[in-house]
C-alpha positions as CSV (number, residue, x, y, z in Angstrom):
1,X,-46.4,-56.7,20.2
2,X,-49.6,-55.1,18.9
3,X,-52.4,-54.7,21.6
4,X,-55.3,-57.0,21.4
5,X,-58.2,-54.6,20.9
6,X,-61.0,-57.1,20.0
7,X,-63.9,-58.7,21.8
8,X,-62.9,-62.1,23.3
9,X,-65.5,-64.2,24.9
10,X,-65.4,-67.0,27.5
11,X,-63.8,-69.8,25.5
12,X,-60.1,-69.0,25.0
13,X,-59.1,-70.7,21.8
14,X,-55.5,-72.2,21.6
15,X,-53.1,-72.1,18.7
16,X,-51.0,-75.2,18.0
17,X,-47.4,-75.2,17.2
18,X,-48.3,-74.8,13.5
19,X,-50.3,-71.7,14.0
20,X,-53.6,-73.5,13.6
21,X,-56.4,-72.5,16.0
22,X,-57.7,-75.3,18.0
23,X,-60.7,-74.9,20.2
24,X,-60.7,-76.2,23.8
25,X,-61.8,-79.9,23.9
26,X,-61.0,-80.8,20.4
27,X,-59.8,-84.5,20.1
28,X,-56.2,-85.2,19.7
29,X,-56.8,-86.8,16.2
30,X,-57.9,-83.5,14.7
31,X,-54.6,-81.9,16.2
32,X,-52.4,-84.7,14.7
33,X,-54.0,-84.2,11.2
34,X,-53.3,-80.5,11.4
35,X,-49.8,-81.3,12.6
36,X,-49.1,-83.7,9.7
37,X,-50.4,-81.1,7.2
38,X,-48.2,-78.5,8.5
39,X,-45.3,-80.7,8.7
40,X,-44.9,-80.6,12.3
41,X,-45.6,-84.1,13.3
42,X,-43.2,-85.5,15.8
43,X,-42.0,-82.1,16.9
44,X,-42.4,-81.0,20.5
45,X,-45.6,-79.0,21.0
46,X,-45.0,-75.3,21.5
47,X,-46.6,-73.5,24.3
48,X,-50.2,-72.6,23.3
49,X,-50.5,-68.8,22.2
50,X,-53.4,-67.4,24.1
51,X,-53.3,-63.6,23.7
52,X,-56.4,-62.8,25.8
53,X,-55.0,-64.7,28.7
54,X,-52.0,-62.3,28.7
55,X,-54.4,-59.2,29.0
56,X,-53.1,-56.7,31.6
57,X,-56.2,-54.6,31.1
58,X,-59.8,-55.2,30.2
59,X,-62.2,-52.7,28.7
60,X,-65.5,-54.1,29.9
61,X,-68.8,-54.4,28.1
62,X,-69.9,-51.2,29.6
63,X,-66.6,-49.3,28.6
64,X,-64.7,-49.3,32.1
65,X,-61.1,-49.8,32.1
66,X,-60.1,-52.3,34.7
67,X,-56.7,-54.0,35.7
68,X,-56.5,-57.6,35.4
69,X,-55.2,-59.7,38.4
70,X,-55.2,-63.1,36.7
71,X,-56.8,-64.9,33.8
72,X,-59.6,-67.5,34.6
73,X,-61.1,-70.2,32.6
74,X,-64.0,-68.1,31.6
75,X,-62.8,-64.7,31.6
76,X,-60.6,-62.6,33.9
77,X,-60.3,-61.6,37.5
78,X,-60.0,-57.9,37.9
79,X,-59.8,-55.1,40.4
80,X,-62.8,-52.7,40.1
81,X,-62.6,-49.0,40.3
82,X,-63.5,-49.0,43.9
83,X,-60.9,-51.7,44.8
84,X,-63.2,-54.8,44.9
85,X,-62.7,-57.9,42.9
86,X,-64.9,-59.2,40.1
87,X,-64.8,-61.8,37.2
88,X,-65.3,-60.2,33.8
89,X,-66.4,-62.7,31.1
90,X,-66.8,-60.3,28.0
91,X,-64.5,-57.4,27.3
92,X,-61.7,-56.1,25.1
93,X,-58.4,-57.4,26.4
94,X,-55.3,-55.1,26.2
95,X,-51.9,-56.7,26.5
96,X,-49.8,-53.5,25.6
97,X,-50.3,-49.8,25.1
98,X,-48.1,-46.8,24.3
99,X,-49.8,-44.0,26.3
100,X,-52.1,-44.0,29.2
101,X,-54.3,-40.9,29.7
102,X,-56.0,-40.0,33.0
103,X,-59.0,-37.7,33.0
104,X,-58.8,-36.4,36.6
105,X,-61.8,-36.6,39.0
106,X,-65.1,-38.1,38.1
107,X,-68.6,-39.2,39.4
108,X,-69.4,-37.3,42.6
109,X,-65.9,-35.9,42.7
110,X,-66.4,-33.1,40.1
111,X,-63.2,-31.3,40.7
112,X,-63.3,-27.5,40.1
113,X,-66.9,-26.3,39.5
114,X,-67.1,-22.7,38.0
115,X,-69.1,-20.9,35.4
116,X,-71.5,-23.9,34.7
117,X,-68.5,-26.1,34.1
118,X,-67.4,-29.3,35.8
119,X,-63.8,-30.0,35.7
120,X,-64.3,-33.7,35.6
121,X,-66.3,-33.4,32.3
122,X,-63.7,-31.2,30.7
123,X,-60.9,-33.4,31.7
124,X,-62.7,-36.5,30.0
125,X,-63.7,-34.5,26.9
126,X,-60.0,-33.3,26.5
127,X,-58.5,-36.9,27.1
128,X,-60.8,-38.3,24.5
129,X,-59.6,-35.7,22.1
130,X,-56.0,-36.5,22.8
131,X,-56.7,-40.1,22.3
132,X,-58.2,-39.6,18.9
133,X,-55.3,-37.2,17.9
134,X,-52.7,-39.7,18.9
135,X,-54.4,-42.8,17.4
136,X,-54.5,-41.2,14.0
137,X,-50.7,-41.2,14.1
138,X,-50.7,-44.9,14.9
139,X,-50.0,-44.4,18.9
140,X,-52.1,-46.9,21.1
141,X,-53.9,-45.2,23.8
142,X,-56.0,-46.2,26.8
143,X,-57.9,-44.0,29.5
144,X,-58.0,-44.9,33.1
145,X,-61.6,-43.3,33.3
146,X,-64.1,-43.6,30.4
147,X,-67.1,-42.2,31.9
148,X,-68.7,-40.2,34.8
149,X,-67.8,-42.5,37.6
150,X,-65.4,-42.1,40.7
151,X,-61.9,-43.6,40.1
152,X,-59.8,-43.3,43.3
153,X,-56.1,-42.5,43.1
154,X,-54.9,-46.1,44.0
155,X,-57.0,-47.6,41.1
156,X,-55.6,-45.0,38.5
157,X,-52.0,-46.0,39.6
158,X,-52.9,-49.8,39.5
159,X,-54.2,-49.4,35.9
160,X,-50.9,-47.7,35.0
161,X,-48.8,-50.3,36.9
162,X,-50.6,-53.2,35.4
163,X,-50.0,-52.1,31.6
164,X,-46.8,-50.2,32.1
165,X,-47.1,-47.9,29.2
166,X,-44.4,-45.6,27.7
167,X,-45.8,-42.6,29.4
168,X,-48.9,-41.6,31.6
169,X,-50.5,-38.1,31.5
170,X,-53.0,-37.1,34.0
171,X,-55.2,-34.2,32.8
172,X,-56.8,-31.6,35.0
173,X,-57.9,-28.0,35.1
174,X,-57.0,-25.4,37.7
175,X,-59.0,-23.2,40.0
176,X,-58.8,-20.7,42.8
177,X,-57.1,-17.3,43.2
178,X,-54.3,-16.5,40.8
179,X,-52.6,-13.4,39.7
180,X,-52.7,-12.1,36.2
181,X,-50.2,-14.1,34.1
182,X,-48.3,-13.1,30.9
183,X,-49.8,-15.9,28.8
184,X,-51.6,-19.1,29.9
185,X,-50.8,-20.2,33.6
186,X,-50.4,-23.9,32.6
187,X,-48.7,-26.1,35.2
188,X,-47.3,-29.4,34.3
189,X,-46.0,-31.6,37.2
190,X,-43.5,-34.2,36.7
191,X,-42.1,-37.0,38.9
192,X,-39.2,-35.6,40.9
193,X,-36.0,-37.5,40.2
194,X,-37.1,-38.8,37.0
195,X,-35.2,-37.3,33.9
196,X,-37.7,-38.9,31.5
197,X,-40.7,-37.5,33.4
198,X,-39.1,-34.1,33.5
199,X,-38.5,-34.2,29.7
200,X,-42.2,-35.4,29.2
201,X,-43.3,-32.5,31.4
202,X,-41.2,-29.8,29.5
203,X,-42.6,-31.0,26.1
204,X,-46.2,-31.2,27.1
205,X,-46.1,-27.8,28.8
206,X,-44.4,-26.3,25.8
207,X,-46.8,-27.7,23.3
208,X,-49.8,-26.9,25.4
209,X,-48.8,-23.2,25.8
210,X,-47.9,-23.0,22.2
211,X,-51.3,-24.3,21.2
212,X,-53.6,-22.3,23.5
213,X,-51.6,-18.9,23.5
214,X,-53.3,-18.2,20.2
215,X,-56.5,-17.4,22.1
216,X,-57.2,-14.1,23.8
217,X,-58.1,-14.4,27.5
218,X,-57.3,-12.6,30.7
219,X,-54.7,-15.3,31.6
220,X,-53.9,-16.0,35.3
221,X,-51.3,-18.3,36.9
222,X,-48.9,-18.8,39.6
223,X,-45.4,-17.2,39.5
224,X,-43.7,-20.4,38.8
225,X,-46.3,-21.7,36.2
226,X,-44.5,-24.1,33.9
227,X,-42.8,-27.6,34.1
228,X,-42.3,-28.1,37.7
229,X,-42.3,-30.8,40.6
230,X,-44.1,-30.7,43.9
231,X,-43.0,-32.6,46.8
232,X,-44.8,-33.6,50.1
233,X,-43.6,-33.5,53.7
234,X,-41.7,-36.7,53.1
235,X,-39.9,-35.2,50.0
236,X,-41.8,-37.6,47.7
237,X,-44.1,-36.6,44.8
238,X,-47.1,-34.8,46.3
239,X,-49.6,-36.1,43.7
240,X,-50.7,-39.6,44.2
241,X,-50.9,-40.5,40.6
242,X,-47.2,-39.5,40.2
243,X,-45.9,-41.0,43.5
244,X,-47.6,-44.3,42.9
245,X,-46.5,-44.8,39.2
246,X,-42.7,-44.6,39.4
247,X,-41.2,-46.6,36.7
248,X,-43.5,-45.1,34.2
249,X,-42.7,-41.4,33.1
250,X,-45.7,-39.6,34.4
251,X,-46.9,-36.0,34.6
252,X,-50.0,-34.3,35.7
253,X,-51.1,-31.3,33.8
254,X,-53.3,-28.3,35.0
255,X,-54.1,-27.0,31.6
256,X,-56.1,-23.8,32.2
257,X,-58.3,-22.1,34.8
258,X,-62.0,-22.9,35.1
259,X,-62.3,-20.3,37.7
260,X,-61.2,-17.4,35.5
261,X,-64.2,-16.1,33.5
262,X,-62.5,-15.6,30.1
263,X,-60.7,-18.8,30.3
264,X,-63.9,-20.5,31.3
265,X,-65.7,-18.9,28.4
266,X,-63.1,-20.6,26.2
267,X,-63.2,-23.9,28.0
268,X,-67.0,-24.1,27.0
269,X,-66.1,-24.2,23.3
270,X,-65.1,-27.4,21.5
271,X,-62.5,-25.4,19.6
272,X,-60.4,-24.4,22.6
273,X,-60.6,-28.0,24.2
274,X,-59.4,-29.3,20.9
275,X,-56.4,-26.8,21.1
276,X,-55.7,-28.0,24.5
277,X,-55.8,-31.7,23.4
278,X,-53.7,-31.0,20.3
279,X,-51.0,-29.3,22.6
280,X,-50.9,-32.4,24.8
281,X,-50.9,-34.8,21.9
282,X,-48.0,-32.9,20.2
283,X,-46.0,-32.8,23.3
284,X,-46.4,-36.6,23.7
285,X,-45.5,-37.4,20.0
286,X,-42.3,-35.2,20.4
287,X,-41.3,-37.0,23.5
288,X,-41.8,-40.4,21.8
289,X,-40.0,-39.5,18.6
290,X,-37.3,-37.1,19.7
291,X,-34.8,-36.5,22.5
292,X,-35.7,-33.0,23.0
293,X,-35.8,-31.7,26.5
294,X,-38.8,-29.3,26.3
295,X,-38.9,-25.9,28.2
296,X,-40.7,-24.0,30.9
297,X,-38.7,-25.5,33.8
298,X,-38.9,-23.5,37.0
299,X,-37.9,-23.9,40.7
300,X,-41.3,-24.4,42.3
301,X,-42.6,-22.3,45.1
302,X,-43.9,-23.9,48.3
303,X,-47.6,-24.7,48.0
304,X,-48.0,-26.7,51.3
305,X,-48.9,-30.2,52.2
306,X,-52.6,-30.2,52.6
307,X,-54.6,-32.8,50.7
308,X,-56.2,-31.1,47.8
309,X,-58.5,-34.2,46.8
310,X,-56.5,-34.9,43.7
311,X,-59.2,-36.7,41.8
312,X,-60.1,-39.1,44.6
313,X,-57.5,-40.3,47.2
314,X,-59.5,-43.1,49.0
315,X,-62.1,-45.8,48.5
316,X,-64.4,-44.4,51.4
317,X,-68.0,-44.2,49.9
318,X,-67.0,-45.4,46.4
319,X,-69.6,-47.1,44.3
320,X,-68.5,-49.2,41.4
321,X,-70.1,-48.4,37.9
322,X,-71.7,-51.4,36.1
323,X,-69.1,-53.7,34.6
324,X,-71.3,-56.2,32.9
């Protein structure tokens, strides 16, 4: 089924059993005339086809992605980024999507900040580039976060779970002390116990590293940098966006280091961000169109259980962006 990506306003038009559009409130006589012309008179009426009512997500007039909780007579009841409920009258309904991309952090949660770069901004820019690359090949894509606003982890997961895409990729950039590394220290975390997520992680890691290794930098990284998993003290996935989205193959990519000066200098350029995006997109395409397993798999080192923020874990202090 093709996703509905068009503006749809308050009145939800119906389609009769002959495929003719009938506006709400039209008299029965007109519907009968249409039925006779189609040769359908006397047949049991088919259920009305109302694509907008089947929307699982809506892109609001202000560009914010929200999960639909139910269709209403004049719009959709949705869950806002900060976990409240609201009714949206105007927006772009989405019924199905191939790929969901998640630009980590946002709003007051800037993520890593170093060398005049905000991780949240880089994540969003790279995600948009991945989206454009994939859409050129006919793959449908949506973003959990489309602007500079806060999006707590439960909301990110709720968006994924509402639409159930073929795969989900959360895009981040790393920081902190790291040792010199032979090549990019890219880390791609996959859902533990999911063969599909493991394969996605291996392919995304392989193509990111293949794409950005062409650049020269004083690369840094952990000794186990690659396609890995990370568990919490309960032996569940450490990262909330992976733990909360089981059922959808999901990975979280720490693409490169904002904190390393030469990597930061590259991240400040459009060309390098495009190379990161191309690597992510190529890994996704290969996952969708092959059975290849990818590479870069390692046994992960113990990283501890302390909460690292992860792009916003709670709704405390959250303020919704404008939706109408």
